[in-house]
C-alpha positions as CSV (number, residue, x, y, z in Angstrom):
1,M,-1.0,32.5,16.0
2,E,1.6,34.2,18.2
3,I,3.6,31.6,20.0
4,K,5.2,32.4,23.3
5,K,8.7,30.9,23.6
6,E,10.6,29.8,26.7
7,L,13.8,28.4,25.5
8,L,16.6,26.8,27.5
9,P,20.1,28.3,27.4
10,D,22.7,26.3,25.6
11,S,24.2,25.2,28.8
12,K,21.0,23.4,29.8
13,L,20.5,21.5,26.5
14,K,20.7,17.7,26.5
15,S,23.5,15.8,24.8
16,L,22.4,14.3,21.5
17,P,22.0,10.5,21.5
18,D,24.2,8.2,19.5
19,P,22.9,8.4,15.9
20,E,23.8,4.7,15.4
21,N,21.6,3.6,18.3
22,L,18.5,5.8,18.2
23,G,15.9,3.1,18.5
24,F,12.3,4.3,18.1
25,G,10.5,6.7,20.5
26,I,13.2,6.5,23.2
27,H,14.9,9.9,23.1
28,F,13.1,13.3,23.3
29,S,14.2,16.8,22.3
30,D,14.7,19.8,24.6
31,H,11.4,21.6,23.9
32,M,7.8,20.9,23.2
33,F,4.7,22.8,21.9
34,L,1.6,23.3,24.1
35,M,-1.8,24.9,23.6
36,D,-5.0,24.9,25.7
37,F,-8.6,24.7,24.8
38,T,-11.4,26.0,27.0
39,E,-15.1,25.9,26.0
40,G,-16.3,29.4,25.2
41,K,-12.7,30.7,24.7
42,G,-11.4,28.2,22.1
43,W,-7.7,27.4,21.6
44,H,-5.4,29.7,23.5
45,S,-2.0,30.2,25.1
46,P,0.2,28.6,22.3
47,R,3.7,28.2,23.7
48,I,7.0,26.4,23.2
49,T,8.5,25.4,26.5
50,P,11.2,23.1,27.8
51,Y,10.2,19.4,27.6
52,Q,8.7,18.6,31.0
53,D,6.0,16.7,32.9
54,F,2.3,17.5,32.7
55,T,0.2,18.1,35.8
56,L,-3.2,16.5,35.6
57,D,-6.1,16.4,38.0
58,P,-6.8,12.8,39.1
59,A,-10.3,13.2,37.6
60,A,-9.0,14.4,34.2
61,V,-11.4,13.0,31.5
62,T,-8.6,11.5,29.5
63,L,-7.7,9.2,32.4
64,H,-11.2,7.8,32.9
65,Y,-13.1,8.1,29.6
66,G,-10.3,7.9,27.0
67,Q,-10.6,11.2,25.1
68,A,-7.1,11.1,23.6
69,I,-5.9,11.3,20.0
70,F,-2.6,11.6,18.3
71,E,-0.7,11.8,14.9
72,G,2.7,10.8,13.7
73,L,4.8,12.4,11.0
74,K,8.5,12.9,10.3
75,A,11.1,15.5,9.5
76,Y,14.0,14.3,7.3
77,R,17.5,15.8,7.1
78,C,18.6,15.7,3.5
79,K,22.1,15.6,1.9
80,D,21.8,19.2,0.9
81,G,21.4,20.1,4.6
82,N,17.7,21.1,4.3
83,I,15.0,19.6,6.5
84,R,11.9,18.3,4.8
85,L,8.4,17.2,5.9
86,F,6.3,14.6,4.0
87,R,2.5,15.1,3.5
88,A,2.3,17.0,6.8
89,M,-0.9,18.8,6.0
90,D,-2.6,15.4,5.5
91,N,-1.6,14.5,9.1
92,M,-3.3,17.7,10.3
93,K,-6.5,16.9,8.4
94,R,-6.5,13.4,9.8
95,M,-6.1,14.7,13.3
96,N,-9.2,16.8,12.8
97,R,-11.1,13.8,11.6
98,S,-10.0,11.9,14.7
99,A,-11.0,14.8,16.9
100,W,-14.4,15.0,15.3
101,R,-15.0,11.3,16.0
102,M,-13.9,11.6,19.6
103,C,-16.0,14.7,20.2
104,M,-12.9,16.8,20.7
105,P,-12.4,20.4,19.4
106,Q,-11.2,21.1,15.9
107,I,-7.8,22.7,15.3
108,N,-6.7,25.3,12.7
109,E,-4.7,22.9,10.5
110,E,-2.5,25.6,9.0
111,E,-1.7,27.1,12.4
112,L,-0.8,23.8,14.0
113,L,1.4,22.9,11.1
114,N,3.2,26.3,11.4
115,A,3.7,25.7,15.1
116,I,5.2,22.3,14.3
117,K,7.5,23.8,11.7
118,E,8.7,26.4,14.3
119,L,9.3,23.8,16.9
120,V,11.3,21.7,14.4
121,R,13.4,24.8,13.4
122,I,14.2,25.4,17.1
123,E,15.1,21.8,17.6
124,Q,16.8,21.2,14.2
125,R,20.0,19.9,15.9
126,W,17.8,16.9,16.9
127,V,17.1,15.9,13.2
128,P,19.6,13.1,12.7
129,E,21.6,12.6,9.5
130,G,21.7,9.5,7.5
131,M,19.3,7.4,5.4
132,G,16.7,5.6,7.6
133,T,16.9,8.1,10.5
134,S,14.5,11.0,11.0
135,L,12.9,13.2,13.6
136,Y,9.5,11.7,14.6
137,I,6.9,14.3,15.3
138,R,4.1,13.4,17.7
139,P,1.1,15.8,18.0
140,F,-1.5,14.7,20.5
141,M,-4.6,16.0,22.3
142,I,-6.0,15.0,25.6
143,A,-9.1,15.9,27.6
144,T,-8.0,17.7,30.8
145,E,-11.2,18.8,32.4
146,A,-11.7,17.3,35.9
147,F,-15.0,15.6,36.3
148,L,-16.5,12.1,36.6
149,G,-19.4,11.6,34.2
150,V,-19.7,10.5,30.6
151,R,-19.8,13.5,28.3
152,P,-17.3,15.3,26.1
153,A,-14.8,17.4,28.2
154,K,-14.8,21.2,28.0
155,E,-11.1,21.6,28.5
156,Y,-8.2,20.1,26.4
157,L,-4.5,20.2,26.0
158,L,-2.7,19.9,22.7
159,S,1.0,19.1,22.6
160,V,3.7,18.3,20.2
161,I,6.9,16.3,21.2
162,L,9.8,15.3,19.1
163,S,11.9,12.1,19.0
164,P,15.0,11.3,16.9
165,V,14.5,7.8,15.5
166,G,16.2,5.0,13.6
167,A,14.5,2.2,11.8
168,Y,11.1,1.1,13.3
169,Y,12.0,-2.6,13.1
170,A,15.3,-3.7,14.6
171,E,15.5,-6.3,11.7
172,G,15.6,-3.4,9.2
173,F,14.1,-3.6,5.8
174,N,13.7,-7.4,5.9
175,P,10.5,-9.5,5.7
176,V,8.6,-9.8,8.9
177,K,6.4,-12.7,10.1
178,I,2.8,-11.8,10.8
179,F,0.3,-13.7,13.1
180,V,-3.3,-13.7,11.9
181,T,-5.6,-13.6,14.8
182,D,-9.3,-14.7,14.7
183,K,-9.6,-14.7,18.5
184,F,-9.3,-10.9,19.2
185,V,-10.6,-8.0,17.2
186,R,-9.3,-4.4,16.9
187,A,-12.3,-2.5,15.9
188,A,-15.9,-2.8,14.5
189,R,-17.6,-0.8,11.8
190,G,-19.4,2.1,13.4
191,G,-16.8,2.3,16.1
192,V,-13.6,4.3,16.3
193,G,-11.3,2.2,14.3
194,E,-10.7,4.9,11.7
195,A,-9.7,7.4,14.3
196,K,-6.1,7.6,15.6
197,T,-7.2,7.4,19.2
198,A,-5.3,5.9,22.1
199,G,-7.9,3.2,23.0
200,N,-7.4,1.5,19.6
201,Y,-3.8,0.8,20.5
202,A,-4.6,-0.4,24.0
203,A,-7.1,-2.8,22.5
204,S,-4.4,-4.3,20.3
205,L,-1.9,-5.1,23.1
206,M,-3.2,-8.5,24.2
207,A,-3.0,-10.1,20.7
208,S,0.3,-8.3,20.0
209,E,1.9,-9.7,23.2
210,E,0.7,-13.2,22.4
211,A,2.1,-13.0,18.8
212,K,5.5,-11.8,20.1
213,K,5.7,-14.7,22.5
214,L,5.3,-17.0,19.5
215,G,8.0,-15.2,17.6
216,F,5.9,-13.0,15.3
217,T,6.5,-9.3,14.7
218,Q,2.9,-8.1,14.2
219,V,-0.7,-9.1,14.2
220,L,-3.0,-9.0,11.2
221,W,-6.6,-8.2,12.3
222,L,-9.8,-9.6,10.8
223,D,-13.2,-7.9,10.9
224,A,-15.2,-8.0,14.1
225,A,-18.4,-9.4,12.7
226,E,-17.4,-12.5,10.8
227,R,-13.6,-12.8,11.5
228,R,-13.1,-13.3,7.7
229,Y,-12.3,-10.0,6.1
230,I,-8.8,-8.6,6.4
231,E,-8.5,-5.2,8.0
232,E,-5.0,-4.0,8.9
233,V,-1.9,-4.8,10.9
234,G,-1.3,-3.4,14.3
235,T,0.8,-0.4,13.2
236,M,0.3,-0.6,9.4
237,N,-2.1,-0.9,6.5
238,I,-1.7,-4.1,4.5
239,F,-1.2,-4.8,0.8
240,F,-1.2,-7.9,-1.3
241,V,0.0,-8.5,-4.9
242,L,-2.4,-11.0,-6.4
243,G,-1.2,-11.9,-9.8
244,D,-0.5,-8.5,-11.4
245,T,-2.9,-6.5,-9.2
246,L,-2.1,-4.6,-6.0
247,V,-5.0,-5.2,-3.5
248,T,-5.7,-3.5,-0.2
249,P,-8.8,-3.6,2.1
250,A,-11.2,-0.8,1.4
251,L,-11.7,1.9,4.0
252,S,-14.8,0.6,5.8
253,G,-14.9,2.8,8.9
254,S,-12.9,0.4,11.0
255,I,-9.5,0.9,9.2
256,L,-7.2,3.8,9.8
257,P,-6.9,5.8,6.5
258,G,-3.1,5.7,6.3
259,I,-1.2,8.5,4.6
260,T,1.5,6.1,3.4
261,R,-1.3,3.8,2.2
262,D,-2.6,6.6,0.0
263,S,0.9,7.3,-1.2
264,V,1.4,3.7,-2.2
265,L,-1.9,3.6,-4.2
266,K,-1.1,6.9,-6.0
267,L,2.4,5.7,-6.9
268,A,1.1,2.3,-8.1
269,K,-1.5,4.0,-10.3
270,E,1.2,6.4,-11.7
271,W,3.3,3.4,-12.6
272,G,0.4,1.7,-14.4
273,I,0.0,-1.1,-11.8
274,P,-3.7,-2.2,-11.5
275,T,-5.0,-1.5,-8.0
276,E,-8.0,-2.5,-6.1
277,E,-9.5,-1.3,-2.8
278,R,-12.0,-4.0,-1.9
279,A,-13.1,-6.5,0.7
280,I,-10.7,-9.4,0.8
281,T,-11.0,-12.5,3.0
282,I,-8.3,-14.3,4.8
283,D,-9.4,-17.5,2.9
284,E,-8.8,-15.8,-0.4
285,V,-5.3,-14.8,0.7
286,M,-4.4,-18.2,2.1
287,K,-5.6,-19.9,-1.1
288,A,-3.6,-17.4,-3.2
289,A,-0.5,-18.1,-1.0
290,A,-0.9,-21.9,-1.5
291,S,-1.3,-21.6,-5.3
292,G,1.5,-19.1,-5.8
293,E,-0.9,-16.3,-7.0
294,L,0.1,-14.3,-4.0
295,K,3.3,-12.7,-5.2
296,E,4.0,-10.2,-2.4
297,C,2.6,-8.9,0.8
298,F,3.7,-5.7,2.6
299,G,2.6,-3.2,5.2
300,S,2.7,0.6,4.9
301,G,2.9,3.3,7.6
302,T,4.8,6.4,8.7
303,A,7.1,4.6,11.1
304,A,8.3,1.8,8.8
305,V,7.4,3.3,5.4
306,I,7.1,-0.1,3.7
307,S,7.5,-3.4,5.7
308,P,7.7,-6.5,3.6
309,V,5.9,-9.6,4.9
310,G,7.7,-12.9,4.5
311,S,5.0,-15.2,5.9
312,L,1.5,-15.2,7.4
313,Y,0.6,-17.7,10.2
314,Y,-3.0,-18.6,10.3
315,K,-4.8,-21.4,12.3
316,G,-1.6,-23.3,13.1
317,K,-0.1,-23.1,9.6
318,D,2.6,-21.0,8.2
319,Y,2.2,-19.6,4.7
320,P,5.5,-18.3,3.2
321,I,5.2,-15.5,0.7
322,N,7.7,-15.0,-2.2
323,G,10.0,-17.5,-0.6
324,G,10.3,-15.4,2.5
325,E,12.1,-12.7,0.5
326,T,11.3,-9.0,-0.1
327,G,9.3,-8.5,-3.3
328,E,10.2,-6.3,-6.2
329,L,7.3,-3.9,-5.7
330,A,7.9,-3.5,-2.0
331,H,11.5,-2.6,-2.8
332,R,10.5,-0.2,-5.5
333,L,7.9,1.6,-3.3
334,F,10.3,1.9,-0.3
335,N,13.1,3.3,-2.5
336,E,10.7,5.8,-4.2
337,L,9.1,7.0,-1.1
338,T,12.3,7.4,0.9
339,A,14.1,9.1,-2.1
340,M,11.3,11.7,-2.1
341,Q,11.4,12.1,1.7
342,Y,15.1,12.7,1.7
343,G,15.1,15.0,-1.3
344,E,17.1,12.6,-3.5
345,K,14.4,12.4,-6.2
346,E,11.8,14.8,-7.6
347,D,8.4,14.8,-6.0
348,P,5.8,15.0,-8.7
349,F,2.9,15.0,-6.2
350,G,3.8,18.1,-4.1
351,W,4.0,15.9,-1.0
352,V,7.4,17.2,0.3
353,E,8.0,20.7,1.7
354,T,11.3,22.2,2.9
355,L,11.4,24.1,6.2
């Protein structure tokens, strides 16, 4: 794929944000990647241009019928000065799975990854230094064909934008409080819960806002049919240490197949920790919390990596976990994953690649 480049002169480049106050998803780099799809022609016109507004017809399908998917991955600046990506090809593969589920065109995974690498090289001054900071990479695809009618669009736009970020949670690597909702549901089996599509996140907003008003960081979702089986947190997969076993809900079609989730499972197995991917009810977890069998709980995701959970709030009662402190396994996983991402430790899995 030959990428056309329209780059800004140095005099027009933005000032870099304060690396101590990056926040998450607030600042955006000087350039972005774009590529168009037209039925009968396929993907075409790959280009890197200055970061700018899109022009969409008011009847664009993405605005009315929700054909929109995205991914999230990071570039890390390491102490040796190199920039590294973590399991980036897995993000490309997952984007194609989301595209398939939403009746959107497939991408050439290798070509898109190469385009992302080129964009990051051009924008490498935006990759912040320091543990905990990174350059967040957001590939996304929207349906741009203008028509009103329920069918897959025939025209699409794929874009990649970049954002330097700090820690996802302002409280840092400290236990968060999770609100368990049995009033709202995120997704149902047979639906689009396993796709990284925009509508899933819109569906989560009501419960998330209610939880935040009550002082909670995130929402833990239960299954849509019985409101008994644990699924995932709003922006993370969820793990429980029950006795000596690491347990996480099995991928049932309504749960996003997290790349960090898969990394956690592989590391745990490598360390000889028993793991289970199975159906787990909220009642089982609450009983384990009350008896002390629940040793740890934590979330996993690209944004936060590992997010320890200090308590679960369910049906008017708060269930502290590990005395509200970060557990040993959560600490170990966070340290191991970030050490690999920042090039401070050998990567035995081939997950990390240097630009």
